[in-house]
C-alpha positions as CSV (number, residue, x, y, z in Angstrom):
1,X,-27.8,37.7,102.7
2,X,-26.9,41.0,101.8
3,X,-25.0,41.4,98.2
4,X,-21.3,41.7,98.6
5,X,-20.0,45.4,98.9
6,X,-16.9,47.1,97.5
7,X,-14.5,48.5,100.0
8,X,-13.1,51.6,99.8
9,X,-10.2,53.2,100.6
10,X,-10.2,57.5,101.9
11,X,-7.0,57.9,103.5
12,X,-6.8,61.6,102.4
13,X,-8.4,65.3,101.9
14,X,-7.1,65.1,98.6
15,X,-8.6,61.1,97.5
16,X,-12.3,62.5,96.8
17,X,-12.2,66.8,95.7
18,X,-15.4,67.7,94.6
19,X,-17.0,71.6,94.0
20,X,-20.5,69.6,95.3
21,X,-20.7,66.5,97.7
22,X,-17.6,64.6,98.6
23,X,-18.8,61.1,98.3
24,X,-22.4,60.1,96.7
25,X,-24.2,57.1,97.2
26,X,-27.1,56.1,95.2
27,X,-28.2,52.4,94.7
28,X,-30.3,49.9,96.7
29,X,-27.8,49.7,99.3
30,X,-26.2,53.0,99.9
31,X,-23.2,52.1,101.3
32,X,-22.1,49.8,104.4
33,X,-19.3,50.8,106.6
34,X,-17.6,48.8,108.7
35,X,-14.7,48.7,111.7
36,X,-12.0,46.1,112.0
37,X,-13.0,44.5,114.8
38,X,-11.3,45.1,118.4
39,X,-10.2,48.0,117.5
40,X,-11.3,51.5,119.0
41,X,-11.9,53.1,114.8
42,X,-15.0,54.8,113.4
43,X,-16.3,52.8,110.7
44,X,-17.1,56.2,109.2
45,X,-15.4,59.6,110.3
46,X,-16.8,62.4,107.6
47,X,-15.4,66.1,109.0
48,X,-17.2,68.8,107.4
49,X,-15.1,72.5,107.3
50,X,-17.8,74.4,105.4
51,X,-20.5,75.6,106.7
52,X,-23.1,73.1,105.2
53,X,-24.4,69.5,106.5
54,X,-21.4,67.1,106.7
55,X,-23.7,64.2,106.6
56,X,-27.2,64.1,104.7
57,X,-29.0,60.8,104.0
58,X,-32.5,60.9,102.6
59,X,-34.5,57.3,102.3
60,X,-38.2,55.9,102.5
61,X,-37.5,54.3,105.7
62,X,-34.3,54.7,107.4
63,X,-31.9,57.0,106.0
64,X,-29.3,56.1,108.8
65,X,-28.8,52.5,110.6
66,X,-25.4,52.9,113.0
67,X,-25.0,49.9,115.5
68,X,-22.5,49.4,117.8
69,X,-21.9,45.6,119.5
70,X,-20.3,47.7,122.6
71,X,-20.4,51.3,123.2
72,X,-22.7,54.0,121.1
73,X,-23.4,53.3,118.1
74,X,-23.0,56.8,116.3
75,X,-21.5,60.2,117.5
76,X,-22.7,63.5,116.3
77,X,-20.7,66.0,116.8
78,X,-22.0,70.0,115.3
79,X,-21.5,74.2,115.5
80,X,-25.8,74.3,115.9
81,X,-27.0,70.4,116.0
82,X,-25.5,67.1,116.4
83,X,-28.5,65.8,114.4
84,X,-31.5,67.6,112.5
85,X,-33.9,64.7,111.8
86,X,-37.7,65.2,110.4
87,X,-40.3,63.2,109.3
88,X,-43.3,64.0,107.4
89,X,-45.6,61.0,108.1
90,X,-43.2,59.2,111.2
91,X,-40.9,59.5,113.6
92,X,-37.7,61.7,113.2
93,X,-35.2,60.0,115.2
94,X,-36.0,55.9,116.2
95,X,-32.9,55.1,118.7
96,X,-33.1,51.5,121.1
97,X,-30.6,50.0,122.9
98,X,-30.0,47.4,125.5
99,X,-28.6,49.8,128.3
100,X,-30.3,53.0,127.5
101,X,-31.8,54.4,124.0
102,X,-30.4,57.9,124.0
103,X,-27.5,59.6,126.6
104,X,-27.4,63.4,126.6
105,X,-24.4,65.5,128.5
106,X,-26.1,68.4,129.5
107,X,-29.3,70.0,129.0
108,X,-32.2,68.5,127.0
109,X,-35.0,70.7,125.7
110,X,-38.0,69.8,124.3
111,X,-40.3,72.2,122.1
112,X,-43.6,70.7,121.9
113,X,-45.6,67.9,123.9
114,X,-44.0,65.0,125.8
115,X,-45.7,61.4,125.7
116,X,-43.3,58.5,128.2
117,X,-44.8,55.1,128.3
118,X,-43.2,54.1,131.4
119,X,-41.5,55.2,134.7
120,X,-39.6,58.1,134.8
121,X,-36.7,58.6,137.3
122,X,-35.2,61.9,138.3
123,X,-32.3,62.4,140.5
124,X,-32.0,66.0,140.5
125,X,-34.7,67.8,141.2
126,X,-38.2,69.0,138.9
127,X,-38.7,72.6,138.0
128,X,-42.0,74.1,137.5
129,X,-43.2,76.7,136.6
130,X,-46.6,76.8,137.3
131,X,-47.9,77.4,141.2
132,X,-50.8,74.6,142.0
133,X,-51.3,70.6,141.7
134,X,-54.8,71.0,140.1
135,X,-56.6,67.5,139.8
136,X,-60.0,67.7,136.9
137,X,-63.7,67.0,138.3
138,X,-66.8,66.6,137.2
139,X,-69.2,69.5,136.9
140,X,-72.9,70.3,137.2
141,X,-74.6,70.1,133.9
142,X,-74.8,73.5,132.9
143,X,-72.9,74.9,135.1
144,X,-71.1,78.4,134.2
145,X,-67.5,78.4,135.7
146,X,-65.1,80.6,135.9
147,X,-61.1,80.0,137.3
148,X,-61.1,81.2,140.4
149,X,-64.7,80.1,141.7
150,X,-64.8,78.1,145.2
151,X,-66.9,74.3,144.7
152,X,-68.8,72.2,146.7
153,X,-69.0,68.0,146.1
154,X,-73.1,67.2,145.3
155,X,-74.9,64.1,146.2
156,X,-74.1,63.3,142.2
157,X,-70.3,63.2,142.3
158,X,-70.1,66.4,140.6
159,X,-69.2,70.1,141.6
160,X,-71.0,72.9,141.7
161,X,-70.8,77.0,142.7
162,X,-70.8,76.9,146.4
163,X,-74.4,78.6,147.9
164,X,-73.5,78.4,151.8
165,X,-71.3,80.2,154.0
166,X,-68.6,77.7,155.2
167,X,-70.2,74.6,153.8
168,X,-68.2,71.5,155.0
169,X,-68.4,70.1,150.9
170,X,-66.6,72.0,150.0
171,X,-63.7,70.5,147.4
172,X,-61.8,73.7,146.5
173,X,-61.7,76.4,144.4
174,X,-60.8,75.9,140.3
175,X,-57.4,76.8,139.3
176,X,-56.1,79.1,136.4
177,X,-57.3,82.2,137.6
178,X,-55.1,85.3,137.4
179,X,-51.1,84.8,136.7
180,X,-51.0,81.4,138.0
181,X,-51.6,78.3,136.4
182,X,-50.7,74.3,137.1
183,X,-47.2,73.3,137.3
184,X,-48.8,69.6,137.7
185,X,-52.6,68.1,136.7
186,X,-54.0,65.2,137.8
187,X,-57.1,62.8,136.4
188,X,-56.0,64.5,132.3
189,X,-58.0,62.3,130.9
190,X,-60.8,64.5,131.9
191,X,-59.3,67.2,130.8
192,X,-60.7,66.9,127.4
193,X,-64.6,66.7,128.4
194,X,-66.2,69.9,128.5
195,X,-68.2,69.1,131.2
196,X,-65.0,69.0,133.6
197,X,-62.7,71.9,136.0
198,X,-59.0,71.7,137.4
199,X,-59.2,71.8,141.2
200,X,-56.5,72.8,142.6
201,X,-55.6,70.7,145.7
202,X,-51.9,72.3,146.7
203,X,-50.0,75.3,146.2
204,X,-51.2,79.0,145.5
205,X,-53.9,79.7,143.6
206,X,-56.2,82.4,142.9
207,X,-59.3,82.6,144.3
208,X,-63.0,85.1,144.3
209,X,-63.8,86.3,147.3
210,X,-65.7,88.3,149.1
211,X,-65.4,91.2,151.6
212,X,-69.3,92.6,152.6
213,X,-69.6,92.0,156.3
214,X,-65.7,91.8,157.6
215,X,-62.4,92.5,155.4
216,X,-59.8,90.0,154.6
217,X,-56.4,90.1,155.9
218,X,-53.4,88.1,155.1
219,X,-53.3,84.8,156.4
220,X,-57.3,84.4,158.0
221,X,-59.0,81.2,156.8
222,X,-61.1,81.3,154.1
223,X,-64.0,79.3,153.8
224,X,-67.6,79.5,151.1
225,X,-69.3,82.2,151.0
226,X,-73.2,82.4,150.4
227,X,-72.1,84.5,147.4
228,X,-71.8,82.2,144.9
229,X,-68.5,80.6,143.9
230,X,-66.4,83.1,146.9
231,X,-64.8,82.7,149.8
232,X,-64.8,84.6,152.5
233,X,-62.9,84.4,156.2
234,X,-63.9,82.9,158.7
235,X,-62.6,83.4,162.6
236,X,-63.9,80.5,164.0
237,X,-63.9,77.7,160.9
238,X,-65.3,74.5,161.6
239,X,-63.5,71.1,160.8
240,X,-63.6,70.6,157.0
241,X,-64.6,74.0,156.3
242,X,-61.5,76.2,155.1
243,X,-60.5,76.6,151.5
244,X,-57.4,78.2,152.6
245,X,-54.9,81.1,153.9
246,X,-55.3,84.3,152.3
247,X,-51.8,85.7,150.7
248,X,-53.6,89.1,149.5
249,X,-55.5,91.8,151.7
250,X,-59.2,92.7,150.6
251,X,-61.4,95.5,152.4
252,X,-64.6,95.6,151.2
253,X,-66.6,93.9,148.2
254,X,-65.5,91.3,146.0
255,X,-62.4,90.9,144.2
256,X,-59.5,88.0,143.6
257,X,-56.2,87.6,145.4
258,X,-54.0,84.8,146.1
259,X,-54.3,82.0,148.4
260,X,-52.4,79.3,149.6
261,X,-54.6,75.8,149.1
262,X,-54.5,74.2,152.9
263,X,-57.9,72.2,153.2
264,X,-59.1,71.3,156.6
C-alpha cells in the first residue's frame, strides 16, 4: 500500500514564487497527483512562460509515470519538443496503452534505426529514397564482386560473375553501383556476412555493360556477356536470359549505365 500523501492546493501564480524552481519534490515518493473522478480535469498542469524546461524529472527507474482510466495518460506541448527524454543505458520513453501506446498528429521523424517486432499497417503511401528492391544471396568463396556486376547461379546455389553470353542461369545485377541505392532489402539476415551481395530484383540499378561488338541503345534488352560480370545488347534473347532494359546509350567500350530490372 502506498503511504498517505499530503494534498497541496496551488491555485494562483502567487502561491509559489522562486528565482529557481517553483516546486521541488525529492522524497522517495516524490509526488502523486490526482483529479476528481468523473471530471475532465488534469491531475497536474504546469505552465512555464520562460525559456527553460516545464518539468525536469530524473529517477533510477521511471522519472514520470502518467496513467489515465479512459483517455490519454499525458499530454505535453513545447515550442521545440513536447517531450525530451534520454537514457544512459535503457529506454528513453516507454509507453503502453490499451488501444495504442502512442498517438501522433503530424509527421514523425526518427534519427536512427527503428525496429518493429510485429506488423506495420500503412493507409497512405510508402515513400522510399532508394531506386530498387534487392535481395541478399550467398556468393562463391573467394569471389571479388563489385556493385553493378552481373551474377549467375551455380550448382551449389551460390552466385558468381557471369562468363557466358545469354546465360539462362543469370540471377541479376549487384545493387548499389553509381548513385542508386536499394530502397528495400530482403533476406537481411545474410547482410552481415562477407560472402553475400544484394541483387536488384525490381526497379532501377546501375549495371556494368560492354559494347564491344555492337552498341547499346535505350530500350535494348540486356543479357549476360562473356566478359566477366558484364551485360550486353541482345537482338534475339532466349527465354530466361534477359536481365533488364537499357536506360542509357553506350556506343562502344565498357561502362556503367542505369537499367530497368525486368528478368524474363
